[in-house]
N, CA, C and O atoms as a DFTB+ gen file, in Angstrom:
792 C
 N C O
     1  1      84.297     106.750     108.452
     2  2      83.215     106.630     107.491
     3  2      83.342     106.784     106.124
     4  3      84.078     107.583     105.544
     5  1      82.243     105.610     105.419
     6  2      82.338     105.445     103.764
     7  2      81.921     106.522     103.004
     8  3      80.967     107.237     103.311
     9  1      82.464     106.628     102.229
    10  2      82.491     107.864     101.303
    11  2      80.771     107.663     100.287
    12  3      80.259     106.550     100.413
    13  1      80.378     108.185      99.824
    14  2      79.054     107.678      98.966
    15  2      79.796     107.396      97.461
    16  3      80.966     107.575      97.124
    17  1      78.622     106.878      96.694
    18  2      79.378     106.810      95.327
    19  2      79.070     108.392      94.454
    20  3      79.520     108.917      93.436
    21  1      78.094     108.745      95.458
    22  2      77.801     110.289      94.541
    23  2      79.502     111.207      94.963
    24  3      80.086     111.776      94.042
    25  1      79.890     111.218      95.894
    26  2      81.113     111.698      96.494
    27  2      82.761     111.391      95.954
    28  3      83.760     112.108      96.008
    29  1      82.480     109.523      95.236
    30  2      83.340     109.417      94.770
    31  2      83.632     109.581      93.337
    32  3      84.689     109.313      92.765
    33  1      82.286     110.176      92.716
    34  2      81.723     110.448      91.033
    35  2      82.492     111.871      91.218
    36  3      83.563     112.189      90.700
    37  1      81.402     112.908      92.379
    38  2      82.419     114.264      92.571
    39  2      83.632     114.106      92.073
    40  3      84.014     114.739      91.089
    41  1      84.427     113.167      92.759
    42  2      85.749     113.471      92.649
    43  2      86.187     113.131      91.507
    44  3      86.535     114.075      90.799
    45  1      86.278     112.231      91.131
    46  2      86.328     111.344      89.711
    47  2      86.189     112.557      88.012
    48  3      86.770     112.597      86.927
    49  1      84.822     113.534      88.854
    50  2      84.388     114.118      88.038
    51  2      85.318     115.588      87.437
    52  3      85.375     116.102      86.320
    53  1      86.039     115.974      88.891
    54  2      86.824     117.240      89.128
    55  2      88.228     116.650      88.692
    56  3      88.862     117.530      88.109
    57  1      88.747     115.767      88.755
    58  2      89.713     115.294      88.088
    59  2      89.964     115.168      86.666
    60  3      91.042     115.314      86.091
    61  1      88.424     114.775      85.989
    62  2      88.237     114.642      84.517
    63  2      88.388     115.870      84.218
    64  3      89.156     116.144      83.296
    65  1      87.703     116.907      84.916
    66  2      87.664     118.331      84.116
    67  2      88.570     119.023      84.341
    68  3      88.687     120.062      83.691
    69  1      89.471     118.694      85.291
    70  2      90.997     119.729      85.864
    71  2      91.600     119.035      84.537
    72  3      92.064     119.859      83.748
    73  1      91.692     117.607      84.106
    74  2      92.945     117.386      83.215
    75  2      92.279     117.811      81.637
    76  3      93.178     118.099      80.847
    77  1      91.009     117.892      81.103
    78  2      90.890     118.393      80.154
    79  2      91.315     120.075      80.355
    80  3      91.922     120.546      79.393
    81  1      91.043     121.038      81.546
    82  2      91.512     122.113      81.457
    83  2      92.839     122.208      81.085
    84  3      93.098     123.066      80.241
    85  1      93.587     121.645      81.442
    86  2      95.183     121.968      81.661
    87  2      95.471     121.060      80.190
    88  3      96.520     121.376      79.628
    89  1      94.796     120.163      79.632
    90  2      94.544     119.517      78.238
    91  2      94.926     121.577      77.328
    92  3      95.928     122.262      77.122
    93  1      93.795     121.687      77.152
    94  2      92.921     122.753      76.620
    95  2      94.266     124.016      76.788
    96  3      94.888     124.314      75.768
    97  1      94.495     124.448      77.647
    98  2      95.825     125.876      78.794
    99  2      96.800     124.937      77.671
   100  3      96.731     125.415      76.539
   101  1      97.520     123.934      77.751
   102  2      98.724     123.468      76.873
   103  2      98.724     123.542      75.530
   104  3      99.743     123.478      74.842
   105  1      97.373     123.704      75.032
   106  2      97.301     123.622      73.335
   107  2      97.512     125.110      73.416
   108  3      98.198     125.765      72.632
   109  1      96.695     125.672      74.687
   110  2      96.778     127.350      73.518
   111  2      98.027     128.477      74.123
   112  3      98.134     129.649      73.764
   113  1      98.792     127.857      74.994
   114  2     100.411     128.159      74.878
   115  2     101.665     127.668      74.365
   116  3     102.761     128.225      74.425
   117  1     101.354     126.494      73.825
   118  2     102.273     125.435      72.937
   119  2     103.128     126.296      72.413
   120  3     102.797     127.175      71.617
   121  1     104.135     126.125      72.772
   122  2     105.267     126.863      71.498
   123  2     106.359     125.550      71.672
   124  3     106.387     124.853      72.687
   125  1     107.120     125.380      70.662
   126  2     108.222     124.308      70.498
   127  2     109.285     124.732      71.970
   128  3     109.790     123.793      72.585
   129  1     109.479     125.803      72.312
   130  2     110.716     125.971      73.743
   131  2     109.750     126.115      74.935
   132  3     110.262     126.940      75.692
   133  1     108.437     125.623      75.497
   134  2     108.035     125.101      76.585
   135  2     108.816     124.324      77.302
   136  3     109.305     123.309      76.807
   137  1     109.067     124.732      78.708
   138  2     109.593     123.452      79.380
   139  2     109.170     121.879      79.170
   140  3     108.264     121.874      78.337
   141  1     109.450     120.631      79.570
   142  2     109.421     119.663      79.306
   143  2     108.280     119.477      80.677
   144  3     107.584     118.461      80.680
   145  1     108.130     120.506      81.831
   146  2     107.392     119.800      82.984
   147  2     105.982     120.987      82.748
   148  3     105.098     121.025      83.603
   149  1     105.938     121.721      81.752
   150  2     104.663     122.423      81.679
   151  2     103.462     122.179      81.584
   152  3     102.642     122.963      82.063
   153  1     103.119     121.142      81.005
   154  2     102.018     120.418      81.376
   155  2     101.533     119.912      82.377
   156  3     100.371     120.034      82.765
   157  1     102.706     119.084      83.047
   158  2     102.564     118.988      84.599
   159  2     101.943     120.027      85.491
   160  3     101.000     120.088      86.280
   161  1     103.037     120.948      84.946
   162  2     102.322     122.237      86.498
   163  2     101.261     122.817      85.831
   164  3     100.579     123.598      86.496
   165  1     100.919     122.604      84.546
   166  2      99.224     122.695      83.898
   167  2      98.226     122.164      84.774
   168  3      97.242     122.840      85.075
   169  1      98.404     121.003      85.207
   170  2      97.669     119.929      85.513
   171  2      97.657     119.854      86.859
   172  3      96.565     120.051      87.392
   173  1      98.381     119.671      87.396
   174  2      98.653     119.744      89.018
   175  2      98.072     121.100      89.308
   176  3      97.733     121.106      90.491
   177  1      97.744     122.554      88.577
   178  2      97.357     123.468      89.384
   179  2      96.072     123.630      88.823
   180  3      95.329     124.092      89.688
   181  1      95.574     123.479      87.912
   182  2      94.154     122.894      87.338
   183  2      93.579     121.803      88.677
   184  3      92.606     122.163      89.340
   185  1      94.159     120.700      88.926
   186  2      93.639     120.103      89.925
   187  2      92.969     120.892      91.235
   188  3      91.946     120.747      91.905
   189  1      93.916     121.655      91.232
   190  2      93.608     122.344      92.778
   191  2      92.531     122.927      92.454
   192  3      91.437     122.643      92.942
   193  1      92.759     123.939      91.465
   194  2      91.433     124.593      91.093
   195  2      90.261     124.199      91.099
   196  3      89.461     125.124      91.235
   197  1      89.675     122.887      90.979
   198  2      88.890     122.122      90.372
   199  2      88.266     121.688      91.474
   200  3      87.080     121.366      91.405
   201  1      89.119     121.598      92.910
   202  2      88.323     121.173      94.766
   203  2      88.511     122.172      95.314
   204  3      89.370     123.029      95.104
   205  1      87.552     122.115      96.208
   206  2      86.739     123.283      97.017
   207  2      87.367     122.231      98.481
   208  3      86.861     122.569      99.551
   209  1      87.955     121.546      98.527
   210  2      88.756     120.443      99.706
   211  2      89.888     120.549      99.995
   212  3      90.668     120.206     100.884
   213  1      89.867     121.027      99.192
   214  2      92.383     121.140      99.248
   215  2      92.738     122.034      98.607
   216  3      92.487     122.100      97.403
   217  1      93.435     122.978      99.279
   218  2      94.267     123.792      98.894
   219  2      95.636     123.548      98.973
   220  3      96.087     122.432      99.230
   221  1      96.347     124.574      98.755
   222  2      97.801     124.710      98.065
   223  2      98.280     126.266      98.360
   224  3      97.768     127.224      97.781
   225  1      99.575     126.409      99.565
   226  2     100.146     127.508      99.625
   227  2     101.392     127.724      98.686
   228  3     102.518     127.243      98.818
   229  1     100.814     128.745      97.496
   230  2     101.651     128.527      96.608
   231  2     101.536     127.801      95.041
   232  3     100.511     127.198      94.723
   233  1     102.426     127.900      94.332
   234  2     101.945     127.447      93.183
   235  2     102.604     126.419      92.728
   236  3     103.742     126.867      92.590
   237  1     102.621     124.850      92.268
   238  2     103.141     123.782      91.686
   239  2     104.229     123.791      90.839
   240  3     104.124     124.297      89.722
   241  1     105.230     123.314      91.210
   242  2     106.058     123.270      89.761
   243  2     106.809     122.206      89.542
   244  3     106.461     121.598      90.554
   245  1     107.521     121.530      89.057
   246  2     108.419     120.434      88.713
   247  2     110.194     120.870      88.825
   248  3     110.740     121.944      88.573
   249  1     110.578     120.010      89.141
   250  2     112.517     120.002      88.809
   251  2     112.388     118.246      88.200
   252  3     111.778     117.204      88.439
   253  1     113.360     118.775      87.334
   254  2     114.024     117.750      86.454
   255  2     115.573     117.486      86.942
   256  3     116.402     118.396      86.934
   257  1     115.826     116.373      87.296
   258  2     117.003     116.035      87.991
   259  2     117.450     114.581      86.850
   260  3     117.149     113.549      87.449
   261  1     118.033     114.273      85.493
   262  2     117.978     112.831      84.989
   263  2     116.433     112.684      84.960
   264  3     115.538     113.518      84.826
   265  1     116.424     110.985      85.177
   266  2     114.871     110.750      85.254
   267  2     114.181     110.731      86.047
   268  3     113.272     109.901      86.086
   269  1     114.447     112.024      87.343
   270  2     113.489     112.067      88.313
   271  2     112.880     113.527      88.158
   272  3     113.353     114.642      87.940
   273  1     111.851     113.103      88.330
   274  2     110.732     114.569      88.058
   275  2     110.294     115.132      89.595
   276  3     110.083     114.054      90.151
   277  1     110.073     116.002      90.448
   278  2     109.743     115.954      91.291
   279  2     109.215     117.467      91.821
   280  3     109.799     118.542      91.955
   281  1     107.631     116.965      92.091
   282  2     106.822     118.336      92.095
   283  2     107.243     119.373      93.175
   284  3     107.802     118.729      94.064
   285  1     107.221     120.743      93.501
   286  2     107.889     121.378      94.687
   287  2     106.859     122.856      94.611
   288  3     106.389     123.353      93.587
   289  1     106.753     123.179      95.554
   290  2     106.193     124.755      95.612
   291  2     107.759     125.319      96.179
   292  3     108.551     126.000      95.528
   293  1     107.867     124.998      97.069
   294  2     109.363     125.501      97.616
   295  2     110.668     124.411      96.830
   296  3     110.646     123.234      96.470
   297  1     111.743     125.499      96.802
   298  2     112.411     124.367      96.047
   299  2     113.272     123.536      97.075
   300  3     113.578     124.334      97.961
   301  1     113.689     122.562      97.297
   302  2     113.887     121.276      98.278
   303  2     112.993     121.252      99.618
   304  3     113.388     121.038     100.763
   305  1     112.192     121.421      99.348
   306  2     110.915     121.434     100.571
   307  2     110.104     120.454     100.354
   308  3     109.537     120.544      99.265
   309  1     109.877     119.700     100.873
   310  2     108.872     118.571     100.731
   311  2     107.526     119.078     100.368
   312  3     107.164     120.028     101.063
   313  1     106.659     118.666      99.415
   314  2     105.546     119.381      98.732
   315  2     104.344     119.261      99.984
   316  3     103.700     120.294     100.164
   317  1     104.055     118.254     100.724
   318  2     102.880     117.513     101.195
   319  2     102.539     119.132     102.678
   320  3     101.435     119.547     103.029
   321  1     103.835     119.596     103.143
   322  2     103.614     120.925     103.991
   323  2     102.925     121.791     103.715
   324  3     102.514     122.578     104.567
   325  1     102.602     121.877     102.375
   326  2     102.453     123.164     101.432
   327  2     100.940     123.041     101.601
   328  3     100.384     124.047     102.041
   329  1     100.068     121.821     101.283
   330  2      98.702     121.470     101.421
   331  2      98.480     121.975     102.475
   332  3      99.293     122.485     103.245
   333  1      96.677     121.804     102.652
   334  2      95.924     122.438     103.588
   335  2      94.257     121.640     103.330
   336  3      93.663     122.053     102.333
   337  1      93.733     120.858     103.940
   338  2      92.944     119.900     103.575
   339  2      91.664     120.401     104.839
   340  3      91.973     120.733     105.983
   341  1      90.107     120.354     104.272
   342  2      89.389     120.320     104.507
   343  2      89.432     118.881     106.079
   344  3      89.966     117.788     105.890
   345  1      88.772     119.262     107.451
   346  2      89.080     117.540     108.320
   347  2      87.597     116.672     108.016
   348  3      86.665     116.270     108.712
   349  1      87.943     116.639     106.631
   350  2      86.546     115.385     106.534
   351  2      86.742     114.348     105.253
   352  3      87.476     114.512     104.279
   353  1      86.104     113.533     105.468
   354  2      86.259     111.836     104.803
   355  2      86.460     112.519     103.011
   356  3      87.280     112.174     102.160
   357  1      85.725     113.224     102.957
   358  2      85.622     113.798     101.439
   359  2      86.921     114.165     100.978
   360  3      87.317     113.597      99.960
   361  1      87.751     115.106     101.595
   362  2      89.036     116.145     101.421
   363  2      90.030     114.758     101.271
   364  3      90.738     114.507     100.295
   365  1      89.887     113.929     102.507
   366  2      91.043     113.021     102.809
   367  2      90.816     112.571     101.579
   368  3      91.776     112.941     100.904
   369  1      89.715     111.692     100.610
   370  2      90.063     111.365      99.593
   371  2      90.475     111.915      98.396
   372  3      91.234     111.307      97.641
   373  1      90.159     112.709      98.226
   374  2      90.446     113.932      97.049
   375  2      91.590     114.285      97.477
   376  3      91.966     114.958      96.517
   377  1      92.284     114.317      98.098
   378  2      93.933     114.928      98.463
   379  2      94.368     114.118      97.704
   380  3      94.864     114.411      96.617
   381  1      94.200     112.457      98.355
   382  2      94.829     111.353      97.766
   383  2      94.854     110.899      96.680
   384  3      95.642     109.986      96.436
   385  1      93.988     111.406      95.688
   386  2      93.915     111.210      94.138
   387  2      94.774     112.351      93.846
   388  3      95.751     112.274      93.101
   389  1      94.338     113.579      94.538
   390  2      95.070     114.883      93.596
   391  2      96.267     115.048      93.837
   392  3      96.866     115.811      93.081
   393  1      97.123     114.320      95.099
   394  2      98.341     114.309      95.050
   395  2      99.059     113.051      94.274
   396  3     100.239     113.127      93.932
   397  1      98.087     111.643      93.972
   398  2      98.660     110.946      93.083
   399  2      98.413     111.451      91.635
   400  3      98.761     110.777      90.666
   401  1      97.981     112.305      91.553
   402  2      97.938     112.511      89.810
   403  2      99.361     113.611      90.106
   404  3     100.131     113.571      89.146
   405  1      99.806     114.512      91.181
   406  2     100.289     115.445      91.535
   407  2     102.203     114.655      91.181
   408  3     102.882     114.956      90.199
   409  1     102.561     113.832      92.109
   410  2     103.153     112.609      92.040
   411  2     103.617     111.973      90.834
   412  3     104.729     111.778      90.343
   413  1     102.536     111.730      90.534
   414  2     102.843     111.148      89.150
   415  2     103.727     109.976      88.755
   416  3     104.554     109.848      87.852
   417  1     103.268     109.109      89.773
   418  2     104.449     107.724      89.928
   419  2     104.055     106.479      88.286
   420  3     103.023     106.119      87.719
   421  1     104.631     106.376      88.212
   422  2     104.301     105.309      86.698
   423  2     103.283     104.260      87.208
   424  3     102.393     103.870      86.452
   425  1     103.416     103.702      88.731
   426  2     102.321     102.676      89.118
   427  2     101.156     103.270      88.895
   428  3     100.281     102.835      88.147
   429  1     101.104     104.452      89.649
   430  2      99.609     105.168      89.556
   431  2      99.196     104.973      88.215
   432  3      98.254     104.204      88.020
   433  1      99.799     105.598      87.158
   434  2      99.196     105.108      85.493
   435  2      98.300     104.129      85.395
   436  3      97.234     104.054      84.783
   437  1      98.848     103.429      86.044
   438  2      98.324     101.743      85.992
   439  2      97.479     101.723      86.938
   440  3      96.899     100.651      86.766
   441  1      96.888     102.382      88.121
   442  2      95.950     102.243      89.347
   443  2      94.585     102.520      88.637
   444  3      94.476     103.212      87.625
   445  1      93.562     101.902      89.283
   446  2      92.441     102.486      89.352
   447  2      91.283     102.228      90.704
   448  3      90.935     101.143      91.169
   449  1      90.959     103.252      91.017
   450  2      89.698     103.349      91.811
   451  2      88.821     102.425      91.423
   452  3      88.379     102.393      90.275
   453  1      88.388     101.338      92.623
   454  2      87.097     100.498      92.308
   455  2      86.558     101.126      93.381
   456  3      87.149     101.549      94.375
   457  1      84.985     101.178      93.034
   458  2      84.315     102.056      94.188
   459  2      82.639     101.387      94.257
   460  3      81.759     101.618      95.086
   461  1      82.621     100.500      93.062
   462  2      80.964      99.722      92.678
   463  2      81.431      98.270      92.131
   464  3      82.513      97.991      91.615
   465  1      80.255      97.368      92.399
   466  2      80.679      96.117      92.068
   467  2      80.684      95.664      90.582
   468  3      81.054      94.621      90.042
   469  1      80.130      96.841      90.102
   470  2      79.934      96.812      88.403
   471  2      81.863      97.040      88.242
   472  3      82.416      95.998      87.889
   473  1      82.666      98.056      88.430
   474  2      84.077      98.471      88.647
   475  2      84.674      96.920      88.957
   476  3      85.449      96.351      88.189
   477  1      84.178      96.347      90.206
   478  2      85.023      95.543      90.383
   479  2      84.857      94.046      89.418
   480  3      85.976      93.548      89.292
   481  1      84.126      93.482      88.943
   482  2      83.407      92.550      87.827
   483  2      84.163      93.346      86.572
   484  3      85.191      93.529      87.223
   485  1      84.328      93.681      85.875
   486  2      85.007      94.571      85.020
   487  2      87.069      94.635      85.756
   488  3      88.074      94.521      85.056
   489  1      87.043      94.740      86.513
   490  2      88.999      94.382      87.036
   491  2      88.751      93.235      86.997
   492  3      89.872      92.732      87.068
   493  1      87.723      92.068      86.902
   494  2      88.283      90.780      87.160
   495  2      88.279      90.198      85.538
   496  3      89.109      89.436      85.042
   497  1      87.256      90.715      84.979
   498  2      87.179      90.236      83.348
   499  2      88.668      91.069      82.747
   500  3      89.150      90.805      81.645
   501  1      89.242      92.070      83.674
   502  2      90.102      92.395      82.119
   503  2      91.878      91.514      83.027
   504  3      93.000      91.645      82.539
   505  1      91.593      90.778      84.236
   506  2      92.529      90.302      84.734
   507  2      93.347      88.793      83.933
   508  3      92.599      87.965      83.414
   509  1      94.228      88.662      83.918
   510  2      94.652      87.641      82.888
   511  2      94.719      86.416      83.930
   512  3      95.534      86.414      84.854
   513  1      93.658      85.215      83.677
   514  2      94.066      84.557      84.311
   515  2      93.603      84.631      86.008
   516  3      94.339      84.681      86.993
   517  1      92.302      84.619      85.939
   518  2      92.243      85.353      87.616
   519  2      92.019      84.430      88.806
   520  3      91.113      83.598      88.802
   521  1      92.798      84.579      89.750
   522  2      92.516      83.665      91.056
   523  2      91.859      84.887      91.997
   524  3      92.273      86.014      92.269
   525  1      90.920      84.319      92.286
   526  2      90.493      84.865      93.686
   527  2      91.161      84.354      95.239
   528  3      91.158      83.164      95.556
   529  1      91.806      85.597      96.266
   530  2      92.261      84.529      96.801
   531  2      92.018      85.109      98.423
   532  3      92.666      84.957      99.458
   533  1      90.520      85.979      98.032
   534  2      89.987      86.134      99.833
   535  2      88.136      86.438      98.861
   536  3      87.941      87.117      97.852
   537  1      87.605      86.022      99.288
   538  2      86.217      86.605      98.930
   539  2      85.873      88.223      99.693
   540  3      86.227      88.714     100.764
   541  1      85.096      88.681      98.661
   542  2      85.384      90.066      98.945
   543  2      83.972      90.234     100.044
   544  3      82.775      90.033      99.842
   545  1      84.610      90.620     101.069
   546  2      83.214      91.291     102.018
   547  2      83.200      92.904     102.399
   548  3      84.129      93.680     102.620
   549  1      81.976      93.059     102.386
   550  2      81.891      94.463     103.306
   551  2      81.724      95.636     101.638
   552  3      81.174      95.259     100.603
   553  1      82.056      96.354     101.748
   554  2      81.484      97.389     101.061
   555  2      83.250      98.225      99.728
   556  3      84.375      98.567     100.093
   557  1      82.782      98.227      98.659
   558  2      84.604      98.850      98.623
   559  2      84.366     100.492      97.962
   560  3      84.995     100.995      97.030
   561  1      83.638     100.901      98.494
   562  2      83.804     102.644      98.751
   563  2      85.324     102.659      99.703
   564  3      85.912     101.894     100.468
   565  1      85.535     104.135      99.075
   566  2      86.780     104.446     100.023
   567  2      86.371     104.551     101.870
   568  3      85.253     105.052     101.981
   569  1      86.679     104.381     102.555
   570  2      86.621     104.648     104.088
   571  2      87.422     105.188     104.695
   572  3      88.533     104.678     104.553
   573  1      87.384     106.091     105.393
   574  2      87.927     107.014     105.763
   575  2      87.500     107.338     107.106
   576  3      86.336     107.623     107.384
   577  1      89.074     107.262     108.480
   578  2      88.644     107.381     109.607
   579  2      89.533     108.574     110.010
   580  3      90.733     108.540     109.738
   581  1      89.092     109.430     110.530
   582  2      89.824     111.385     110.874
   583  2      90.024     110.694     112.654
   584  3      89.272     110.133     113.451
   585  1      91.419     111.111     112.648
   586  2      91.641     111.291     113.774
   587  2      91.695     112.492     114.684
   588  3      91.590     113.550     114.063
   589  1      91.819     112.604     115.873
   590  2      92.000     113.830     116.485
   591  2      92.989     114.598     116.282
   592  3      92.942     115.827     116.245
   593  1      94.022     113.852     116.127
   594  2      96.025     114.141     115.947
   595  2      95.607     114.824     114.886
   596  3      96.196     115.897     115.014
   597  1      94.916     114.888     113.846
   598  2      94.604     115.634     112.323
   599  2      95.376     114.650     111.377
   600  3      95.967     115.007     110.357
   601  1      95.318     113.710     111.719
   602  2      95.904     112.322     110.812
   603  2      94.620     111.736     110.849
   604  3      93.619     111.896     111.546
   605  1      95.019     110.805     109.633
   606  2      93.879     109.687     108.904
   607  2      94.505     108.462     108.770
   608  3      95.657     108.158     109.079
   609  1      93.267     107.512     108.075
   610  2      93.307     106.466     107.721
   611  2      92.273     106.360     106.448
   612  3      91.113     106.691     106.690
   613  1      92.613     105.893     105.000
   614  2      92.018     106.029     104.295
   615  2      92.220     104.329     103.479
   616  3      93.160     103.819     102.869
   617  1      91.048     103.918     103.789
   618  2      90.635     102.022     102.614
   619  2      90.641     102.196     101.595
   620  3      90.021     103.237     101.380
   621  1      91.068     101.693     100.565
   622  2      90.241     102.088      99.107
   623  2      90.660     100.697      98.357
   624  3      91.797     100.248      98.207
   625  1      89.661     100.255      98.014
   626  2      90.008      99.361      96.930
   627  2      90.761      99.586      95.216
   628  3      90.268     100.522      94.586
   629  1      91.363      99.156      94.832
   630  2      91.834      99.446      93.656
   631  2      92.413      98.379      92.489
   632  3      92.555      97.295      93.056
   633  1      92.642      98.317      91.654
   634  2      92.664      97.258      90.178
   635  2      94.065      98.369      89.897
   636  3      94.126      99.581      89.686
   637  1      95.354      97.018      90.042
   638  2      96.619      97.846      89.429
   639  2      96.996      96.670      88.421
   640  3      96.573      95.519      88.534
   641  1      97.782      97.084      87.502
   642  2      98.806      96.398      86.590
   643  2     100.464      96.987      86.621
   644  3     101.376      96.844      85.807
   645  1     100.408      97.596      87.737
   646  2     101.898      97.724      88.321
   647  2     102.658      96.600      88.527
   648  3     102.334      95.870      89.464
   649  1     103.743      96.267      87.744
   650  2     104.316      95.017      88.096
   651  2     104.081      93.657      88.243
   652  3     104.689      92.616      87.993
   653  1     102.534      94.125      88.940
   654  2     101.634      92.566      89.048
   655  2     100.368      92.885      88.847
   656  3     100.239      94.108      88.887
   657  1      99.433      92.359      88.660
   658  2      98.136      92.704      88.303
   659  2      97.753      91.676      89.296
   660  3      98.089      90.505      89.473
   661  1      96.416      93.013      90.268
   662  2      96.053      92.177      90.772
   663  2      94.793      93.328      91.436
   664  3      95.083      94.489      91.144
   665  1      93.867      93.238      92.014
   666  2      93.043      93.809      93.023
   667  2      93.103      93.868      94.060
   668  3      93.155      92.739      94.550
   669  1      93.136      94.860      94.971
   670  2      93.146      95.055      96.574
   671  2      92.904      95.841      97.297
   672  3      92.741      96.968      96.831
   673  1      92.792      95.691      98.441
   674  2      91.914      97.163      99.388
   675  2      93.397      97.430     100.547
   676  3      93.909      96.859     101.509
   677  1      93.652      98.817      99.609
   678  2      95.026      99.518     100.562
   679  2      94.545     100.314     101.488
   680  3      93.617     101.118     101.403
   681  1      95.405      99.978     102.619
   682  2      95.455     101.089     103.667
   683  2      96.509     102.030     103.822
   684  3      97.685     101.671     103.773
   685  1      96.121     103.368     104.031
   686  2      96.803     104.525     103.504
   687  2      97.126     105.280     105.228
   688  3      96.151     105.194     105.974
   689  1      98.413     105.983     105.844
   690  2      98.329     106.432     106.380
   691  2      97.809     107.722     106.160
   692  3      97.209     107.442     105.122
   693  1      97.502     109.270     106.380
   694  2      97.794     110.480     106.729
   695  2      98.540     110.710     107.322
   696  3      98.515     109.932     108.276
   697  1      99.347     111.405     107.397
   698  2     100.206     112.007     108.756
   699  2      99.812     113.080     109.075
   700  3      98.925     113.505     108.335
   701  1     100.233     114.019     110.259
   702  2     100.194     115.871     110.169
   703  2     100.633     116.483     109.298
   704  3     100.136     117.572     109.011
   705  1     101.841     115.903     108.520
   706  2     102.173     116.739     107.566
   707  2     101.770     116.493     106.133
   708  3     102.370     116.713     105.081
   709  1     100.952     116.134     106.309
   710  2     100.077     115.512     104.471
   711  2     100.664     114.681     103.627
   712  3     100.964     114.848     102.445
   713  1     100.805     113.773     104.327
   714  2     101.557     112.667     103.960
   715  2     101.517     111.589     103.998
   716  3     101.928     111.076     105.039
   717  1     100.959     110.594     102.791
   718  2     100.351     109.622     102.673
   719  2     101.747     108.156     102.796
   720  3     102.838     108.189     102.226
   721  1     101.258     107.089     103.647
   722  2     102.328     106.886     104.028
   723  2     101.158     104.870     103.790
   724  3     100.149     104.333     104.246
   725  1     102.249     104.589     102.823
   726  2     101.754     102.758     102.850
   727  2     101.121     102.129     103.991
   728  3     102.035     101.949     104.797
   729  1     100.208     101.769     104.404
   730  2     100.202     100.999     106.068
   731  2     100.068      99.441     105.590
   732  3     100.653      98.557     106.216
   733  1      99.075      99.091     104.176
   734  2      98.913      97.537     104.367
   735  2      98.115      97.570     103.359
   736  3      97.682      98.587     102.819
   737  1      97.924      96.611     103.111
   738  2      96.919      95.440     101.910
   739  2      96.694      94.967     102.244
   740  3      97.337      94.609     103.231
   741  1      95.129      94.117     101.802
   742  2      94.313      92.573     101.500
   743  2      94.445      92.622      99.902
   744  3      94.165      93.512      99.099
   745  1      94.967      91.359      99.744
   746  2      95.071      91.163      98.147
   747  2      93.354      90.358      97.860
   748  3      92.858      89.577      98.671
   749  1      92.811      90.696      96.806
   750  2      91.599      89.973      96.680
   751  2      91.357      89.430      95.453
   752  3      90.352      88.721      95.408
   753  1      92.013      89.559      94.389
   754  2      92.386      88.645      93.177
   755  2      93.669      89.480      92.754
   756  3      93.953      90.667      92.913
   757  1      94.504      88.159      92.010
   758  2      95.060      88.258      91.176
   759  2      95.234      87.355      90.065
   760  3      94.716      86.299      89.702
   761  1      96.660      88.573      89.407
   762  2      96.427      87.214      88.093
   763  2      97.699      86.918      87.194
   764  3      98.682      86.810      87.927
   765  1      97.958      86.780      86.096
   766  2      99.470      86.679      85.252
   767  2     100.155      88.182      85.200
   768  3     101.308      88.547      85.429
   769  1      98.893      88.946      84.779
   770  2      99.552      89.810      83.918
   771  2     100.708      90.902      84.900
   772  3     101.424      90.529      85.829
   773  1     100.616      92.001      84.457
   774  2     101.362      93.105      84.995
   775  2     102.222      93.937      83.921
   776  3     102.260      93.505      82.768
   777  1     102.835      94.981      84.216
   778  2     103.651      95.792      83.328
   779  2     104.323      96.287      84.222
   780  3     103.744      96.293      85.308
   781  1     105.473      96.775      84.212
   782  2     107.082      97.084      84.835
   783  2     106.654      98.470      84.720
   784  3     106.412      99.100      83.691
   785  1     106.596      98.867      85.986
   786  2     106.670     100.350      86.385
   787  2     107.791     101.220      87.054
   788  3     107.748     102.251      87.725
   789  1     108.526     100.638      86.740
   790  2     110.326     101.150      86.846
   791  2     110.847     101.537      86.059
   792  3     112.029     101.853      86.196
């Protein structure tokens, strides 16, 4: 089921509100001895406060091990099992956006969801020497297929500069434990740009 632009806009607004709330809370509590994960924890929990489709059983914290920063609810256990989400297309898309923010991979910071033709055209303008790989057919909006076994498929169009510069339609599988798995992609356009994400 295709989401509407109103639903995509709602999710984006909730994430923007959560980021602003986390930044404000961080400014209010800032001291030089705050742990380095304080802002991440504030933001993760603000993201979950801003939504009514996704919940977490507990609070999100972060462990630091060298360069690796890992979110958790209970140490040593995968974070995904602690989430609960409504069985709706909106919830699946919003959960993907929220968990992507919480995991905060370097490549996610260079990735944007494309939901309109204006956003697609803007992405093409940003690409260094764009080359269209395939003609874009159909909708740009996120598409969610809910399955009877509690899993789902999410198709979403993104512009990314992580490693390679490209516009692609990604397919992601949401398993019964609420973990997304990369299922495939259709390359739509690519360019000569890109930023190393690792």
